[in-house]
BAMARDO-850879 format. One line per 3 residues: number of its first residue (from 0); for each residue x, y, z of C-alpha. Coordinates in nm, 3 decimals, m for minus. Example, Ala and Ser with C-alpha at 12.3 -4.5 7.8 and 13.67 -1.06 7.14 Angstrom:
% residues 2
0	1.230 m0.450 0.780; 1.367 m0.106 0.714
***
This chain:
% residues 629
0	8.908 8.438 14.379; 9.284 8.492 14.407; 9.493 8.761 14.245
3	9.847 8.757 14.110; 9.954 9.096 14.246; 10.289 9.074 14.069
6	10.101 9.086 13.738; 9.912 9.405 13.816; 9.998 9.705 13.601
9	9.859 10.051 13.537; 9.816 10.178 13.183; 9.690 10.494 13.018
12	9.394 10.502 12.781; 9.447 10.575 12.413; 9.383 10.947 12.360
15	9.067 10.872 12.157; 8.927 10.668 12.449; 8.982 10.963 12.683
18	8.795 11.185 12.438; 8.511 10.937 12.402; 8.479 10.884 12.778
21	8.459 11.257 12.835; 8.192 11.289 12.567; 7.995 10.990 12.694
24	7.991 11.114 13.052; 7.906 11.474 12.966; 7.693 11.445 12.651
27	7.477 11.139 12.718; 7.339 11.232 13.059; 6.985 11.244 12.922
30	7.030 10.893 12.773; 7.167 10.730 13.089; 6.949 10.421 13.079
33	7.110 10.298 12.757; 7.406 10.171 12.962; 7.218 9.847 13.030
36	7.121 9.799 12.666; 7.485 9.838 12.558; 7.622 9.597 12.821
39	7.354 9.333 12.755; 7.412 9.368 12.381; 7.787 9.310 12.431
42	7.711 9.005 12.647; 7.479 8.867 12.380; 7.745 8.921 12.111
45	8.002 8.736 12.326; 7.765 8.439 12.355; 7.701 8.441 11.980
48	8.076 8.433 11.914; 8.122 8.140 12.149; 7.847 7.943 11.973
51	8.012 8.002 11.638; 8.361 7.899 11.753; 8.219 7.596 11.936
54	8.088 7.460 11.606; 8.443 7.342 11.537; 8.563 7.318 11.899
57	8.300 7.190 12.143; 8.555 7.198 12.422; 8.505 7.575 12.446
60	8.175 7.508 12.625; 8.373 7.354 12.914; 8.087 7.106 12.982
63	7.833 7.391 13.009; 7.653 7.461 12.681; 7.368 7.666 12.833
66	7.387 8.034 12.734; 7.290 8.288 12.998; 7.314 8.660 13.074
69	7.270 8.737 13.445; 7.188 9.079 13.586; 7.234 9.139 13.958
72	7.214 9.445 14.181; 7.321 9.520 14.537; 7.157 9.827 14.687
75	7.382 9.832 14.992; 7.703 9.799 14.788; 7.568 10.038 14.520
78	7.656 9.799 14.237; 7.501 9.646 13.926; 7.661 9.338 13.768
81	7.605 9.212 13.412; 7.750 8.863 13.365; 7.766 8.635 13.061
84	7.914 8.293 12.989; 8.022 8.382 12.639; 8.362 8.372 12.471
87	8.539 8.590 12.730; 8.870 8.772 12.684; 9.238 8.715 12.740
90	9.453 8.975 12.912; 9.574 9.106 12.575; 9.218 9.126 12.442
93	9.100 9.317 12.749; 9.374 9.577 12.698; 9.300 9.600 12.325
96	8.920 9.613 12.353; 8.882 9.831 12.663; 9.185 10.058 12.631
99	9.187 10.145 12.262; 8.949 10.217 11.976; 9.065 10.025 11.671
102	8.811 10.154 11.420; 8.857 10.310 11.080; 8.736 10.667 11.060
105	8.791 10.736 11.432; 8.999 11.047 11.364; 8.737 11.183 11.121
108	8.464 11.111 11.378; 8.631 11.319 11.648; 8.698 11.593 11.395
111	8.321 11.631 11.343; 8.245 11.695 11.710; 8.138 12.051 11.783
114	8.143 12.077 12.161; 7.765 12.115 12.169; 7.644 11.836 12.398
117	7.309 11.782 12.226; 7.454 11.774 11.876; 7.753 11.561 11.978
120	7.531 11.307 12.155; 7.371 11.230 11.818; 7.713 11.175 11.660
123	7.820 10.954 11.949; 7.508 10.747 11.886; 7.626 10.685 11.530
126	7.975 10.593 11.647; 7.853 10.344 11.907; 7.987 10.367 12.261
129	7.936 10.005 12.370; 8.117 9.924 12.692; 8.202 10.286 12.767
132	7.833 10.357 12.830; 7.898 10.203 13.174; 8.066 10.527 13.282
135	7.743 10.722 13.231; 7.617 10.576 13.562; 7.933 10.442 13.729
138	8.230 10.624 13.880; 8.427 10.298 13.880; 8.395 9.989 13.661
141	8.544 9.645 13.725; 8.563 9.381 13.452; 8.648 9.016 13.531
144	8.690 8.785 13.232; 8.839 8.460 13.110; 8.863 8.339 12.752
147	8.679 8.009 12.692; 8.924 7.721 12.657; 9.197 7.877 12.872
150	9.309 7.762 13.217; 9.117 7.878 13.529; 9.419 8.080 13.641
153	9.425 8.276 13.311; 9.150 8.517 13.411; 9.196 8.892 13.398
156	9.063 9.186 13.596; 9.038 9.535 13.444; 8.940 9.835 13.652
159	8.912 10.209 13.594; 8.744 10.526 13.714; 8.735 10.653 13.354
162	8.978 10.936 13.425; 9.271 10.850 13.203; 9.412 10.526 13.339
165	9.314 10.166 13.405; 9.467 9.873 13.590; 9.488 9.520 13.457
168	9.591 9.206 13.645; 9.581 8.829 13.614; 9.329 8.650 13.837
171	9.193 8.301 13.894; 8.846 8.270 13.744; 8.680 7.925 13.734
174	8.406 8.018 13.487; 8.445 8.139 13.129; 8.293 8.464 13.006
177	8.281 8.818 13.137; 8.123 9.010 13.424; 8.102 9.387 13.434
180	8.056 9.540 13.781; 7.931 9.898 13.792; 8.005 10.096 14.109
183	7.721 10.344 14.079; 7.743 10.719 14.113; 7.527 10.861 14.391
186	7.290 11.018 14.139; 7.244 10.684 13.959; 7.130 10.469 14.252
189	6.780 10.457 14.100; 6.911 10.182 13.871; 6.995 9.948 14.162
192	6.632 9.845 14.165; 6.475 9.523 14.041; 6.166 9.684 13.890
195	6.376 9.950 13.712; 6.619 9.696 13.564; 6.339 9.463 13.450
198	6.168 9.755 13.280; 6.489 9.845 13.092; 6.540 9.484 12.981
201	6.183 9.467 12.851; 6.217 9.798 12.674; 6.560 9.756 12.515
204	6.661 9.387 12.520; 6.343 9.180 12.508; 6.424 9.066 12.153
207	6.762 8.912 12.241; 6.749 8.535 12.194; 6.975 8.462 12.492
210	6.781 8.429 12.822; 6.845 8.724 13.054; 6.803 8.616 13.418
213	6.743 8.805 13.739; 6.674 8.688 14.093; 6.307 8.652 14.176
216	6.186 8.919 14.414; 5.934 8.878 14.692; 5.927 8.751 15.048
219	5.879 8.386 14.955; 6.056 8.391 14.614; 6.383 8.206 14.554
222	6.592 8.129 14.246; 6.606 8.317 13.918; 6.369 8.392 13.633
225	6.407 8.487 13.268; 6.299 8.847 13.222; 6.311 8.878 12.842
228	6.121 8.714 12.556; 6.438 8.511 12.479; 6.357 8.426 12.117
231	6.515 8.576 11.807; 6.281 8.859 11.705; 6.304 8.784 11.333
234	6.168 8.430 11.387; 5.840 8.559 11.526; 5.535 8.626 11.310
237	5.526 8.985 11.187; 5.182 9.045 11.334; 5.324 8.964 11.679
240	5.600 9.226 11.651; 5.522 9.586 11.737; 5.692 9.889 11.586
243	5.861 9.944 11.923; 5.998 9.588 11.908; 6.142 9.650 11.562
246	6.296 9.978 11.675; 6.451 9.819 11.984; 6.603 9.538 11.777
249	6.747 9.794 11.535; 6.925 9.967 11.821; 7.065 9.630 11.929
252	7.209 9.536 11.588; 7.327 9.887 11.501; 7.426 10.030 11.842
255	7.251 10.346 11.727; 7.059 10.568 11.968; 6.799 10.687 11.720
258	6.503 10.511 11.560; 6.542 10.373 11.207; 6.388 10.551 10.910
261	6.227 10.234 10.770; 6.252 9.855 10.778; 6.143 9.550 10.583
264	6.099 9.200 10.731; 6.070 8.907 10.490; 6.038 8.529 10.529
267	6.097 8.314 10.223; 5.988 7.950 10.210; 6.022 7.702 9.928
270	6.335 7.588 9.752; 6.534 7.821 9.979; 6.431 7.903 10.335
273	6.559 8.227 10.479; 6.453 8.534 10.675; 6.577 8.888 10.628
276	6.524 9.197 10.840; 6.674 9.513 10.695; 6.676 9.869 10.832
279	6.752 10.212 10.691; 6.911 10.418 10.970; 6.762 10.752 11.067
282	7.089 10.928 10.979; 7.412 10.848 10.799; 7.679 10.664 11.003
285	7.998 10.863 11.053; 8.204 10.636 10.825; 7.950 10.608 10.542
288	8.185 10.741 10.276; 8.463 10.500 10.367; 8.396 10.227 10.110
291	8.606 9.984 10.315; 8.413 10.039 10.638; 8.232 9.745 10.793
294	7.881 9.684 10.670; 7.601 9.628 10.915; 7.432 9.304 10.808
297	7.485 8.994 11.022; 7.461 8.639 10.890; 7.290 8.364 11.092
300	7.248 7.999 10.998; 6.954 7.832 11.174; 6.956 8.119 11.428
303	7.324 8.062 11.506; 7.533 8.376 11.457; 7.799 8.312 11.191
306	7.956 8.646 11.100; 7.906 9.018 11.082; 8.013 9.243 10.798
309	7.938 8.964 10.550; 8.018 9.156 10.233; 7.868 8.886 10.009
312	7.517 8.956 10.142; 7.476 9.305 9.996; 7.664 9.521 9.743
315	7.882 9.805 9.862; 7.637 10.076 9.757; 7.393 9.945 10.020
318	7.652 9.953 10.299; 7.432 10.184 10.506; 7.173 9.906 10.554
321	7.162 9.738 10.897; 7.000 9.407 10.986; 7.023 9.028 10.967
324	7.000 8.739 10.723; 6.911 8.396 10.869; 6.902 8.085 10.647
327	6.877 7.708 10.674; 7.054 7.651 10.343; 7.415 7.700 10.448
330	7.644 7.479 10.658; 7.710 7.602 11.011; 8.082 7.610 10.940
333	8.043 7.837 10.634; 8.345 8.058 10.559; 8.377 8.387 10.376
336	8.550 8.201 10.093; 8.259 7.958 10.061; 8.010 8.248 10.054
339	8.184 8.389 9.746; 8.087 8.087 9.534; 7.760 7.977 9.694
342	7.448 7.978 9.476; 7.216 8.009 9.776; 7.392 8.329 9.881
345	7.365 8.463 9.526; 6.989 8.404 9.534; 6.947 8.560 9.879
348	7.161 8.857 9.777; 6.956 8.922 9.462; 6.626 8.899 9.650
351	6.757 9.118 9.932; 6.861 9.393 9.693; 6.514 9.394 9.541
354	6.349 9.412 9.885; 6.570 9.701 9.991; 6.515 9.891 9.667
357	6.142 9.836 9.717; 6.169 9.984 10.067; 6.351 10.287 9.924
360	6.088 10.320 9.649; 5.819 10.331 9.918; 6.011 10.613 10.086
363	6.043 10.793 9.751; 5.668 10.828 9.740; 5.650 11.010 10.074
366	5.766 11.327 10.244; 6.064 11.162 10.419; 6.254 11.093 10.099
369	6.434 11.426 10.121; 6.588 11.317 10.451; 6.684 10.980 10.305
372	6.842 11.137 9.997; 7.039 11.391 10.196; 7.179 11.112 10.416
375	7.236 10.831 10.165; 7.191 10.967 9.812; 7.563 10.994 9.736
378	7.610 10.626 9.821; 7.302 10.510 9.633; 7.445 10.673 9.318
381	7.725 10.416 9.332; 7.461 10.153 9.252; 7.426 10.287 8.898
384	7.795 10.207 8.850; 7.810 9.875 9.037; 7.473 9.712 8.976
387	7.394 9.693 8.606; 7.102 9.455 8.666; 6.919 9.717 8.875
390	7.052 10.031 8.702; 6.718 10.147 8.561; 6.545 10.092 8.894
393	6.811 10.285 9.085; 6.807 10.565 8.824; 6.443 10.635 8.910
396	6.545 10.688 9.273; 6.815 10.944 9.193; 6.766 11.311 9.275
399	6.963 11.609 9.144; 6.988 11.983 9.193; 6.862 12.178 8.892
402	6.861 12.522 8.734; 6.484 12.523 8.789; 6.533 12.505 9.168
405	6.676 12.772 9.396; 6.890 12.570 9.638; 7.120 12.268 9.626
408	6.904 12.066 9.867; 6.598 12.106 9.642; 6.612 11.814 9.404
411	6.442 11.673 9.098; 6.406 11.318 8.968; 6.488 11.221 8.610
414	6.120 11.143 8.555; 6.023 11.494 8.668; 6.291 11.642 8.444
417	6.156 11.454 8.140; 5.803 11.575 8.215; 5.929 11.935 8.182
420	6.129 11.894 7.860; 6.038 12.150 7.594; 5.918 12.072 7.244
423	6.202 11.951 7.028; 6.434 11.873 7.323; 6.611 11.541 7.263
426	6.849 11.515 7.561; 6.864 11.546 7.939; 7.122 11.819 7.997
429	7.361 11.814 8.291; 7.666 12.000 8.418; 7.930 11.862 8.657
432	8.126 12.094 8.887; 8.315 12.103 9.214; 8.033 12.266 9.412
435	7.682 12.400 9.372; 7.778 12.768 9.351; 8.030 12.703 9.073
438	7.774 12.497 8.883; 7.491 12.746 8.930; 7.700 13.038 8.802
441	7.869 12.854 8.517; 7.881 13.053 8.189; 7.793 12.730 8.008
444	7.435 12.770 8.132; 7.368 13.106 7.971; 7.208 12.987 7.648
447	7.004 12.728 7.842; 6.859 12.995 8.069; 6.781 13.213 7.770
450	6.592 12.927 7.603; 6.423 12.808 7.926; 6.601 12.471 7.917
453	6.652 12.289 8.247; 7.001 12.164 8.336; 7.085 11.920 8.617
456	7.368 12.041 8.843; 7.591 11.751 8.953; 7.844 11.832 9.225
459	7.917 11.502 9.407; 8.254 11.346 9.313; 8.074 11.021 9.227
462	7.865 11.206 8.964; 8.155 11.201 8.718; 8.146 10.819 8.718
465	7.767 10.812 8.741; 7.714 10.991 8.408; 7.970 10.769 8.236
468	7.750 10.468 8.319; 7.405 10.630 8.304; 7.417 10.741 7.941
471	7.040 10.743 7.892; 6.720 10.737 8.093; 6.397 10.591 7.961
474	6.523 10.622 7.605; 6.651 10.981 7.638; 7.029 11.036 7.627
477	7.209 11.238 7.893; 7.420 11.520 7.747; 7.688 11.728 7.919
480	7.668 12.101 7.851; 8.047 12.111 7.891; 8.125 11.882 7.599
483	8.103 11.908 7.222; 7.883 12.121 7.002; 7.532 12.192 7.126
486	7.220 12.089 6.936; 6.943 12.277 7.114; 6.572 12.288 7.036
489	6.511 12.540 6.755; 6.883 12.550 6.666; 6.820 12.482 6.296
492	6.645 12.818 6.253; 6.948 12.999 6.391; 7.214 12.789 6.222
495	7.254 13.023 5.928; 7.301 13.324 6.155; 7.556 13.137 6.366
498	7.757 13.034 6.060; 7.752 13.390 5.928; 7.875 13.521 6.265
501	8.153 13.260 6.268; 8.267 13.368 5.922; 8.273 13.733 6.031
504	8.490 13.660 6.333; 8.712 13.393 6.177; 9.013 13.626 6.165
507	8.984 13.722 6.532; 8.934 13.358 6.637; 9.244 13.257 6.440
510	9.446 13.537 6.597; 9.342 13.428 6.950; 9.432 13.069 6.872
513	9.777 13.175 6.754; 9.831 13.384 7.068; 9.734 13.100 7.304
516	9.930 12.835 7.114; 9.947 12.498 7.293; 9.729 12.612 7.582
519	9.420 12.522 7.378; 9.319 12.250 7.134; 9.113 12.499 6.932
522	8.935 12.833 6.950; 8.588 12.888 6.807; 8.302 13.131 6.820
525	8.052 13.024 7.088; 7.684 12.938 7.051; 7.634 12.881 7.425
528	7.747 13.219 7.570; 7.520 13.521 7.597; 7.681 13.729 7.875
531	8.030 13.591 7.945; 8.326 13.656 7.716; 8.461 13.299 7.703
534	8.435 12.944 7.832; 8.624 12.616 7.798; 8.466 12.304 7.653
537	8.586 11.951 7.589; 8.540 11.713 7.302; 8.256 11.466 7.347
540	8.475 11.179 7.471; 8.743 11.377 7.655; 8.782 11.363 8.033
543	8.607 11.653 8.202; 8.814 11.914 8.384; 8.627 11.835 8.707
546	8.711 11.464 8.684; 9.076 11.550 8.614; 9.079 11.762 8.932
549	8.926 11.481 9.137; 9.179 11.226 9.012; 9.473 11.460 9.072
552	9.349 11.532 9.426; 9.346 11.157 9.496; 9.708 11.126 9.384
555	9.644 10.967 9.045; 9.833 11.059 8.732; 9.618 11.234 8.472
558	9.733 11.262 8.111; 9.775 11.622 7.997; 9.489 11.739 7.775
561	9.407 12.069 7.611; 9.055 12.200 7.565; 8.861 12.422 7.329
564	8.818 12.790 7.409; 8.484 12.929 7.296; 8.458 13.308 7.273
567	8.152 13.528 7.269; 8.228 13.751 6.971; 7.959 13.999 7.078
570	8.104 14.062 7.422; 8.271 14.408 7.466; 8.592 14.252 7.593
573	8.619 14.036 7.282; 8.532 14.323 7.046; 8.804 14.525 7.218
576	9.047 14.247 7.130; 8.956 14.279 6.763; 9.068 14.642 6.771
579	9.393 14.581 6.959; 9.693 14.638 6.728; 9.970 14.594 6.990
582	10.059 14.224 6.982; 10.196 14.215 7.339; 9.879 14.373 7.475
585	9.671 14.140 7.256; 9.851 13.836 7.404; 9.800 13.972 7.757
588	9.427 14.026 7.697; 9.398 13.682 7.538; 9.573 13.516 7.832
591	9.332 13.689 8.071; 9.038 13.569 7.862; 9.164 13.210 7.885
594	9.246 13.232 8.257; 8.904 13.378 8.337; 8.745 13.080 8.162
597	8.953 12.844 8.379; 8.851 13.024 8.700; 8.483 13.040 8.602
600	8.459 12.661 8.601; 8.638 12.626 8.936; 8.979 12.543 8.792
603	9.321 12.642 8.918; 9.567 12.857 8.729; 9.918 12.731 8.665
606	10.052 13.084 8.720; 9.811 13.279 8.945; 10.075 13.548 9.017
609	10.118 13.603 8.643; 9.741 13.639 8.605; 9.726 13.900 8.882
612	10.016 14.091 8.727; 9.851 14.098 8.383; 9.519 14.217 8.526
615	9.692 14.491 8.728; 9.887 14.612 8.426; 9.579 14.630 8.206
618	9.375 14.804 8.476; 9.649 15.066 8.510; 9.661 15.112 8.132
621	9.286 15.160 8.117; 9.300 15.406 8.407; 9.569 15.611 8.231
624	9.372 15.613 7.906; 9.063 15.736 8.086; 9.247 16.015 8.274
627	9.171 16.364 8.130; 9.457 16.541 7.953
***
């Protein structure tokens, strides 16, 4: 193998690669053996990509269509080599793939790292380290590669000790594909052992459909042997597949370190023939809330890998699902454009959604559902908005914080809520807010607590859109406690008293409205306050203040709206207003009343300095009035 020394250059890693390498080397020491799983998985992926591209260009096989992954070790040289005859890489691809991390959410991922090795190792498992796992056991890594279909002198060698720089040079390489040579650290020589490597292949890569070969061992043994099962796991009968097999395959398709939470394996025969194997991860991936992030379901046609991140296979609200779909009912040269208008895909998609929802329903009946909801609940809520056909089914899976529960992580289903509704209650009450503490302490809840009425506390940004689509559940409407007039159980018996109180305070209410002017749409005596002096409410079909804040924070223009100020006429602060003859002081008190209502719901004041000044002035006035003499 010759080298073009004039082409050799030294480059620095992207800063994120340096960070990742440092984390991999220092945080994954207890997971060292996964290096082989990651390298074999990459080799398998490279072979899958070659098979797909060769569907339209057989010349890429270069007269050798057999797919193989070879693993070799040399005890004397202290090396392990993983070699494939897959698609290979050009010089530019080697630099791009091995020197940079071109993934959305990378910055956010590194921002979540704490410096605690154990905790960070779990996050790294979600991110997927791939090739860089080699540096867990090697102090130097050499990669030789050539892209299929290029000339023999277009090979490339990449080499690095993982300490900030790498070299890259053009070499002659007769065979296509990639070989990764690990120069082992002294404390990793245990892996340069045939029995040890075979055991790791069986444990982590037995399910890979590409044959993995190693040299036969023994005094009279020659040649190579296949050391894995070498058939696609999903094609085997379910009774032949152990839980450990399913877990190992999950780690292959997801590049996750942890076991999945659940899985469902289905074979459909009849008019359409297809197999699906779907997993729920054990924890949320780092980029879960990026709606444009890649989804984890791979499409195969007749066991030939076609594409990953096939967005037509599952809706966006199930983007946390990992797994495969394999069908006979698509052409091998299927494109993303063809998938968009293919009836077979529509059928598979519909059936897959039902299978996955069934898997989640099974979880909902057990003790692990709390873990699932904490990890994926916010995303599942999007299904109510996106998937009208399954809205009712998804609604039963939703969980919410509630005034009947002490903490935000304690949740209730809509069915449980309905089972606790009091006599005469005709609506499911909810409140949306920026966070749990703001919601829990909202003055809007006072009358509900007094009457023993449960209110759902919705604090995820998606909840604002959720309740606009989920207007009723099992025949019972959902009603915001922040909007419109309240019709509570037993209200008719108190209606006369309320109207009498409103008449008595009509003059004060009118005076407050005049003082506030265009700041409010209206002022009225409140039926929902028992302890607080005032609160803000919206008309039934107005945008909520919380939604307006969310839209503004995302850079969207929000039309200016005014809201209704409700005052508690029995509160001492309000009764003090009724006795205030000085108009300037009355306006100052009224402004404070309004601004307190804004702050109580988590809003922001247009003039916080003015608010502070008014409060200080009034406190000083009160202090002077209380001073003897």
